[in-house]
Gaussian input, Z-matrix of N, CA and C with variables (Angstrom, degrees):
# hf/3-21g

backbone

0 1
 N
 C     1     B1
 C     2     B2     1     A1
 N     3     B3     2     A2     1     D1
 C     4     B4     3     A3     2     D2
 C     5     B5     4     A4     3     D3
 N     6     B6     5     A5     4     D4
 C     7     B7     6     A6     5     D5
 C     8     B8     7     A7     6     D6
 N     9     B9     8     A8     7     D7
 C    10    B10     9     A9     8     D8
 C    11    B11    10    A10     9     D9
 N    12    B12    11    A11    10    D10
 C    13    B13    12    A12    11    D11
 C    14    B14    13    A13    12    D12
 N    15    B15    14    A14    13    D13
 C    16    B16    15    A15    14    D14
 C    17    B17    16    A16    15    D15
 N    18    B18    17    A17    16    D16
 C    19    B19    18    A18    17    D17
 C    20    B20    19    A19    18    D18
 N    21    B21    20    A20    19    D19
 C    22    B22    21    A21    20    D20
 C    23    B23    22    A22    21    D21
 N    24    B24    23    A23    22    D22
 C    25    B25    24    A24    23    D23
 C    26    B26    25    A25    24    D24
 N    27    B27    26    A26    25    D25
 C    28    B28    27    A27    26    D26
 C    29    B29    28    A28    27    D27
 N    30    B30    29    A29    28    D28
 C    31    B31    30    A30    29    D29
 C    32    B32    31    A31    30    D30
 N    33    B33    32    A32    31    D31
 C    34    B34    33    A33    32    D32
 C    35    B35    34    A34    33    D33
 N    36    B36    35    A35    34    D34
 C    37    B37    36    A36    35    D35
 C    38    B38    37    A37    36    D36
 N    39    B39    38    A38    37    D37
 C    40    B40    39    A39    38    D38
 C    41    B41    40    A40    39    D39
 N    42    B42    41    A41    40    D40
 C    43    B43    42    A42    41    D41
 C    44    B44    43    A43    42    D42
 N    45    B45    44    A44    43    D43
 C    46    B46    45    A45    44    D44
 C    47    B47    46    A46    45    D45
 N    48    B48    47    A47    46    D46
 C    49    B49    48    A48    47    D47
 C    50    B50    49    A49    48    D48
 N    51    B51    50    A50    49    D49
 C    52    B52    51    A51    50    D50
 C    53    B53    52    A52    51    D51
 N    54    B54    53    A53    52    D52
 C    55    B55    54    A54    53    D53
 C    56    B56    55    A55    54    D54
 N    57    B57    56    A56    55    D55
 C    58    B58    57    A57    56    D56
 C    59    B59    58    A58    57    D57
 N    60    B60    59    A59    58    D58
 C    61    B61    60    A60    59    D59
 C    62    B62    61    A61    60    D60
 N    63    B63    62    A62    61    D61
 C    64    B64    63    A63    62    D62
 C    65    B65    64    A64    63    D63
 N    66    B66    65    A65    64    D64
 C    67    B67    66    A66    65    D65
 C    68    B68    67    A67    66    D66
 N    69    B69    68    A68    67    D67
 C    70    B70    69    A69    68    D68
 C    71    B71    70    A70    69    D69
 N    72    B72    71    A71    70    D70
 C    73    B73    72    A72    71    D71
 C    74    B74    73    A73    72    D72
 N    75    B75    74    A74    73    D73
 C    76    B76    75    A75    74    D74
 C    77    B77    76    A76    75    D75
 N    78    B78    77    A77    76    D76
 C    79    B79    78    A78    77    D77
 C    80    B80    79    A79    78    D78
 N    81    B81    80    A80    79    D79
 C    82    B82    81    A81    80    D80
 C    83    B83    82    A82    81    D81
 N    84    B84    83    A83    82    D82
 C    85    B85    84    A84    83    D83
 C    86    B86    85    A85    84    D84
 N    87    B87    86    A86    85    D85
 C    88    B88    87    A87    86    D86
 C    89    B89    88    A88    87    D87
 N    90    B90    89    A89    88    D88
 C    91    B91    90    A90    89    D89
 C    92    B92    91    A91    90    D90
 N    93    B93    92    A92    91    D91
 C    94    B94    93    A93    92    D92
 C    95    B95    94    A94    93    D93
 N    96    B96    95    A95    94    D94
 C    97    B97    96    A96    95    D95
 C    98    B98    97    A97    96    D96
 N    99    B99    98    A98    97    D97
 C   100   B100    99    A99    98    D98
 C   101   B101   100   A100    99    D99
 N   102   B102   101   A101   100   D100
 C   103   B103   102   A102   101   D101
 C   104   B104   103   A103   102   D102
 N   105   B105   104   A104   103   D103
 C   106   B106   105   A105   104   D104
 C   107   B107   106   A106   105   D105
 N   108   B108   107   A107   106   D106
 C   109   B109   108   A108   107   D107
 C   110   B110   109   A109   108   D108
 N   111   B111   110   A110   109   D109
 C   112   B112   111   A111   110   D110
 C   113   B113   112   A112   111   D111
 N   114   B114   113   A113   112   D112
 C   115   B115   114   A114   113   D113
 C   116   B116   115   A115   114   D114
 N   117   B117   116   A116   115   D115
 C   118   B118   117   A117   116   D116
 C   119   B119   118   A118   117   D117
 N   120   B120   119   A119   118   D118
 C   121   B121   120   A120   119   D119
 C   122   B122   121   A121   120   D120
 N   123   B123   122   A122   121   D121
 C   124   B124   123   A123   122   D122
 C   125   B125   124   A124   123   D123
 N   126   B126   125   A125   124   D124
 C   127   B127   126   A126   125   D125
 C   128   B128   127   A127   126   D126
 N   129   B129   128   A128   127   D127
 C   130   B130   129   A129   128   D128
 C   131   B131   130   A130   129   D129
 N   132   B132   131   A131   130   D130
 C   133   B133   132   A132   131   D131
 C   134   B134   133   A133   132   D132
 N   135   B135   134   A134   133   D133
 C   136   B136   135   A135   134   D134
 C   137   B137   136   A136   135   D135
 N   138   B138   137   A137   136   D136
 C   139   B139   138   A138   137   D137
 C   140   B140   139   A139   138   D138
 N   141   B141   140   A140   139   D139
 C   142   B142   141   A141   140   D140
 C   143   B143   142   A142   141   D141
 N   144   B144   143   A143   142   D142
 C   145   B145   144   A144   143   D143
 C   146   B146   145   A145   144   D144
 N   147   B147   146   A146   145   D145
 C   148   B148   147   A147   146   D146
 C   149   B149   148   A148   147   D147
 N   150   B150   149   A149   148   D148
 C   151   B151   150   A150   149   D149
 C   152   B152   151   A151   150   D150
 N   153   B153   152   A152   151   D151
 C   154   B154   153   A153   152   D152
 C   155   B155   154   A154   153   D153
 N   156   B156   155   A155   154   D154
 C   157   B157   156   A156   155   D155
 C   158   B158   157   A157   156   D156
 N   159   B159   158   A158   157   D157
 C   160   B160   159   A159   158   D158
 C   161   B161   160   A160   159   D159
 N   162   B162   161   A161   160   D160
 C   163   B163   162   A162   161   D161
 C   164   B164   163   A163   162   D162
 N   165   B165   164   A164   163   D163
 C   166   B166   165   A165   164   D164
 C   167   B167   166   A166   165   D165
 N   168   B168   167   A167   166   D166
 C   169   B169   168   A168   167   D167
 C   170   B170   169   A169   168   D168
 N   171   B171   170   A170   169   D169
 C   172   B172   171   A171   170   D170
 C   173   B173   172   A172   171   D171
 N   174   B174   173   A173   172   D172
 C   175   B175   174   A174   173   D173
 C   176   B176   175   A175   174   D174
 N   177   B177   176   A176   175   D175
 C   178   B178   177   A177   176   D176
 C   179   B179   178   A178   177   D177
 N   180   B180   179   A179   178   D178
 C   181   B181   180   A180   179   D179
 C   182   B182   181   A181   180   D180
 N   183   B183   182   A182   181   D181
 C   184   B184   183   A183   182   D182
 C   185   B185   184   A184   183   D183
 N   186   B186   185   A185   184   D184
 C   187   B187   186   A186   185   D185
 C   188   B188   187   A187   186   D186
 N   189   B189   188   A188   187   D187
 C   190   B190   189   A189   188   D188
 C   191   B191   190   A190   189   D189
 N   192   B192   191   A191   190   D190
 C   193   B193   192   A192   191   D191
 C   194   B194   193   A193   192   D192
 N   195   B195   194   A194   193   D193
 C   196   B196   195   A195   194   D194
 C   197   B197   196   A196   195   D195
 N   198   B198   197   A197   196   D196
 C   199   B199   198   A198   197   D197
 C   200   B200   199   A199   198   D198
 N   201   B201   200   A200   199   D199
 C   202   B202   201   A201   200   D200
 C   203   B203   202   A202   201   D201
 N   204   B204   203   A203   202   D202
 C   205   B205   204   A204   203   D203
 C   206   B206   205   A205   204   D204

   B1=1.4530
   B2=1.5256
   B3=1.2890
   B4=1.4606
   B5=1.5138
   B6=1.3026
   B7=1.4545
   B8=1.5218
   B9=1.3241
   B10=1.4658
   B11=1.5265
   B12=1.3138
   B13=1.4689
   B14=1.5267
   B15=1.2945
   B16=1.4649
   B17=1.5173
   B18=1.3198
   B19=1.4505
   B20=1.5264
   B21=1.3101
   B22=1.4576
   B23=1.5196
   B24=1.2882
   B25=1.4622
   B26=1.5207
   B27=1.2965
   B28=1.4543
   B29=1.5207
   B30=1.3355
   B31=1.4602
   B32=1.5125
   B33=1.3309
   B34=1.4608
   B35=1.5270
   B36=1.3002
   B37=1.4602
   B38=1.5250
   B39=1.3133
   B40=1.4539
   B41=1.5246
   B42=1.3003
   B43=1.4550
   B44=1.5184
   B45=1.3133
   B46=1.4589
   B47=1.5186
   B48=1.3094
   B49=1.4542
   B50=1.5247
   B51=1.3037
   B52=1.4648
   B53=1.5265
   B54=1.2949
   B55=1.4592
   B56=1.5188
   B57=1.3202
   B58=1.4552
   B59=1.5257
   B60=1.3529
   B61=1.4582
   B62=1.5209
   B63=1.3150
   B64=1.4453
   B65=1.5207
   B66=1.3226
   B67=1.4598
   B68=1.5148
   B69=1.3356
   B70=1.4645
   B71=1.5241
   B72=1.3139
   B73=1.4546
   B74=1.5225
   B75=1.3440
   B76=1.4564
   B77=1.5149
   B78=1.3226
   B79=1.4535
   B80=1.5254
   B81=1.3330
   B82=1.4585
   B83=1.5298
   B84=1.3223
   B85=1.4640
   B86=1.5242
   B87=1.3331
   B88=1.4655
   B89=1.5295
   B90=1.3264
   B91=1.4634
   B92=1.5249
   B93=1.2849
   B94=1.4731
   B95=1.5300
   B96=1.3194
   B97=1.4669
   B98=1.5264
   B99=1.3368
   B100=1.4649
   B101=1.5286
   B102=1.3222
   B103=1.4734
   B104=1.5237
   B105=1.3257
   B106=1.4667
   B107=1.5218
   B108=1.3230
   B109=1.4672
   B110=1.5257
   B111=1.3277
   B112=1.4670
   B113=1.5264
   B114=1.3244
   B115=1.4673
   B116=1.5232
   B117=1.3268
   B118=1.4612
   B119=1.5247
   B120=1.3389
   B121=1.4628
   B122=1.5230
   B123=1.3134
   B124=1.4580
   B125=1.5331
   B126=1.3326
   B127=1.4671
   B128=1.5235
   B129=1.3299
   B130=1.4645
   B131=1.5252
   B132=1.3263
   B133=1.4603
   B134=1.5220
   B135=1.3426
   B136=1.4626
   B137=1.5225
   B138=1.3154
   B139=1.4602
   B140=1.5201
   B141=1.3212
   B142=1.4617
   B143=1.5230
   B144=1.3346
   B145=1.4680
   B146=1.5281
   B147=1.3247
   B148=1.4588
   B149=1.5299
   B150=1.3279
   B151=1.4678
   B152=1.5173
   B153=1.3111
   B154=1.4639
   B155=1.5294
   B156=1.3359
   B157=1.4713
   B158=1.5213
   B159=1.3435
   B160=1.4645
   B161=1.5228
   B162=1.3275
   B163=1.4633
   B164=1.5270
   B165=1.3267
   B166=1.4712
   B167=1.5276
   B168=1.3313
   B169=1.4650
   B170=1.5315
   B171=1.3207
   B172=1.4661
   B173=1.5332
   B174=1.3249
   B175=1.4728
   B176=1.5302
   B177=1.3185
   B178=1.4696
   B179=1.5298
   B180=1.3167
   B181=1.4637
   B182=1.5348
   B183=1.3286
   B184=1.4678
   B185=1.5209
   B186=1.3277
   B187=1.4679
   B188=1.5206
   B189=1.3298
   B190=1.4640
   B191=1.5324
   B192=1.3411
   B193=1.4653
   B194=1.5267
   B195=1.3440
   B196=1.4486
   B197=1.5207
   B198=1.3364
   B199=1.4571
   B200=1.5198
   B201=1.3229
   B202=1.4574
   B203=1.5308
   B204=1.3344
   B205=1.4720
   B206=1.5033
   A1=109.94
   A2=116.26
   A3=119.29
   A4=109.17
   A5=114.87
   A6=119.24
   A7=109.56
   A8=117.90
   A9=120.70
   A10=110.28
   A11=117.96
   A12=120.37
   A13=110.93
   A14=114.92
   A15=121.10
   A16=108.21
   A17=116.60
   A18=120.60
   A19=109.30
   A20=115.69
   A21=121.60
   A22=108.84
   A23=116.46
   A24=121.02
   A25=109.05
   A26=115.12
   A27=119.82
   A28=108.89
   A29=116.24
   A30=120.28
   A31=112.47
   A32=117.37
   A33=120.00
   A34=110.23
   A35=114.92
   A36=120.83
   A37=112.75
   A38=118.97
   A39=120.00
   A40=111.85
   A41=118.08
   A42=120.43
   A43=108.56
   A44=115.00
   A45=119.62
   A46=109.59
   A47=117.41
   A48=119.63
   A49=109.97
   A50=117.59
   A51=119.36
   A52=110.28
   A53=114.90
   A54=120.63
   A55=110.56
   A56=115.85
   A57=120.19
   A58=110.54
   A59=117.16
   A60=120.80
   A61=109.70
   A62=115.54
   A63=120.47
   A64=106.52
   A65=116.19
   A66=120.41
   A67=108.57
   A68=116.08
   A69=119.39
   A70=110.89
   A71=115.50
   A72=120.61
   A73=111.19
   A74=116.55
   A75=122.30
   A76=108.94
   A77=115.86
   A78=120.61
   A79=107.01
   A80=116.29
   A81=119.68
   A82=111.42
   A83=117.33
   A84=120.04
   A85=112.37
   A86=117.14
   A87=121.34
   A88=113.09
   A89=116.31
   A90=120.26
   A91=110.08
   A92=116.94
   A93=124.40
   A94=113.49
   A95=118.73
   A96=120.04
   A97=113.86
   A98=117.20
   A99=119.49
   A100=110.75
   A101=116.99
   A102=119.24
   A103=110.77
   A104=117.15
   A105=120.14
   A106=110.32
   A107=116.70
   A108=121.16
   A109=110.80
   A110=116.59
   A111=120.20
   A112=111.28
   A113=116.43
   A114=121.48
   A115=110.53
   A116=116.81
   A117=120.92
   A118=112.26
   A119=117.21
   A120=120.50
   A121=111.09
   A122=116.79
   A123=121.17
   A124=110.69
   A125=116.48
   A126=120.22
   A127=110.70
   A128=117.94
   A129=121.31
   A130=110.39
   A131=117.40
   A132=121.07
   A133=113.80
   A134=117.68
   A135=120.52
   A136=114.83
   A137=117.88
   A138=121.14
   A139=111.09
   A140=115.24
   A141=121.47
   A142=113.01
   A143=117.40
   A144=120.57
   A145=112.69
   A146=117.47
   A147=121.13
   A148=113.02
   A149=116.87
   A150=119.72
   A151=113.66
   A152=117.60
   A153=121.49
   A154=112.26
   A155=117.93
   A156=118.82
   A157=111.71
   A158=118.61
   A159=121.00
   A160=110.91
   A161=115.96
   A162=120.19
   A163=109.80
   A164=116.27
   A165=120.57
   A166=110.94
   A167=117.62
   A168=120.77
   A169=110.46
   A170=116.80
   A171=120.66
   A172=110.15
   A173=117.36
   A174=120.80
   A175=110.61
   A176=117.07
   A177=121.06
   A178=109.87
   A179=116.03
   A180=120.76
   A181=110.36
   A182=116.46
   A183=120.15
   A184=111.39
   A185=116.98
   A186=120.05
   A187=110.82
   A188=116.84
   A189=120.42
   A190=111.12
   A191=116.88
   A192=122.00
   A193=112.19
   A194=117.04
   A195=120.44
   A196=115.70
   A197=117.72
   A198=120.94
   A199=110.02
   A200=115.95
   A201=121.66
   A202=108.29
   A203=116.21
   A204=121.48
   A205=111.09
   D1=148.63
   D2=176.33
   D3=-114.23
   D4=150.93
   D5=-179.84
   D6=-84.83
   D7=154.72
   D8=-179.55
   D9=-65.76
   D10=151.30
   D11=179.47
   D12=-62.25
   D13=143.16
   D14=179.50
   D15=-91.84
   D16=127.19
   D17=178.70
   D18=-91.52
   D19=138.51
   D20=178.81
   D21=-88.16
   D22=132.89
   D23=176.35
   D24=-91.93
   D25=152.04
   D26=177.35
   D27=-61.65
   D28=134.64
   D29=-179.91
   D30=81.36
   D31=17.56
   D32=-179.96
   D33=-73.40
   D34=175.72
   D35=-174.75
   D36=-82.58
   D37=16.61
   D38=-178.58
   D39=-75.14
   D40=-25.67
   D41=176.17
   D42=-112.33
   D43=131.88
   D44=-178.43
   D45=-78.62
   D46=143.65
   D47=175.57
   D48=-68.96
   D49=158.64
   D50=178.46
   D51=-56.12
   D52=133.86
   D53=-176.51
   D54=-90.31
   D55=149.20
   D56=175.96
   D57=-90.01
   D58=-7.40
   D59=178.51
   D60=-68.61
   D61=155.88
   D62=172.59
   D63=-86.70
   D64=107.28
   D65=-179.31
   D66=-98.15
   D67=143.43
   D68=178.38
   D69=-60.57
   D70=141.78
   D71=179.54
   D72=-94.27
   D73=-11.01
   D74=-178.93
   D75=-126.61
   D76=167.65
   D77=170.29
   D78=-75.73
   D79=151.90
   D80=-176.09
   D81=-62.43
   D82=-29.90
   D83=-179.46
   D84=-68.20
   D85=-21.74
   D86=-175.68
   D87=-102.94
   D88=-6.86
   D89=-178.22
   D90=-84.15
   D91=146.42
   D92=172.86
   D93=54.72
   D94=55.39
   D95=-177.46
   D96=-62.89
   D97=-30.49
   D98=-178.32
   D99=-67.37
   D100=-51.38
   D101=-178.58
   D102=-70.38
   D103=-30.53
   D104=177.59
   D105=-63.59
   D106=-44.07
   D107=-179.31
   D108=-63.48
   D109=-46.71
   D110=179.03
   D111=-61.68
   D112=-43.72
   D113=179.03
   D114=-61.04
   D115=-48.92
   D116=-176.64
   D117=-64.95
   D118=-42.97
   D119=178.83
   D120=-63.16
   D121=-41.41
   D122=179.28
   D123=-62.53
   D124=-45.31
   D125=-178.60
   D126=-63.43
   D127=-41.03
   D128=179.87
   D129=-64.51
   D130=-42.27
   D131=-175.29
   D132=-81.48
   D133=-35.74
   D134=-169.66
   D135=-122.24
   D136=-10.97
   D137=-176.56
   D138=90.87
   D139=155.93
   D140=-174.05
   D141=-61.17
   D142=-38.20
   D143=-176.45
   D144=-62.40
   D145=-29.65
   D146=-176.99
   D147=-87.11
   D148=-1.60
   D149=-171.96
   D150=-118.07
   D151=26.29
   D152=-176.36
   D153=-56.78
   D154=-38.99
   D155=-177.76
   D156=-67.12
   D157=-35.35
   D158=179.12
   D159=-75.04
   D160=-36.73
   D161=177.19
   D162=-62.98
   D163=-45.31
   D164=179.80
   D165=-66.48
   D166=-39.00
   D167=178.27
   D168=-61.76
   D169=-39.05
   D170=179.19
   D171=-68.00
   D172=-40.74
   D173=177.69
   D174=-62.25
   D175=-41.94
   D176=179.01
   D177=-61.39
   D178=-43.21
   D179=179.03
   D180=-62.82
   D181=-44.93
   D182=179.96
   D183=-62.49
   D184=-40.62
   D185=177.85
   D186=-63.64
   D187=-38.00
   D188=178.18
   D189=-64.98
   D190=-26.20
   D191=177.56
   D192=-83.93
   D193=-4.37
   D194=176.83
   D195=104.24
   D196=4.77
   D197=179.40
   D198=-86.37
   D199=147.56
   D200=179.47
   D201=-101.33
   D202=86.97
   D203=179.66
   D204=-119.61

């Protein structure tokens, strides 16, 4: 048996109200390309352990863009 279709009422909870949170405007892969490039090049050349300052700089940039990292 199937259940009857559910009708949506105007003002239902299907659309979220505007949020007061700072939401990222970009995908995380596209945010902070400058620090991402420096971080990635450093890791390839020197290994992750030697690149803590670039990794942290990239995280700071991502947080400024609204990402929770």
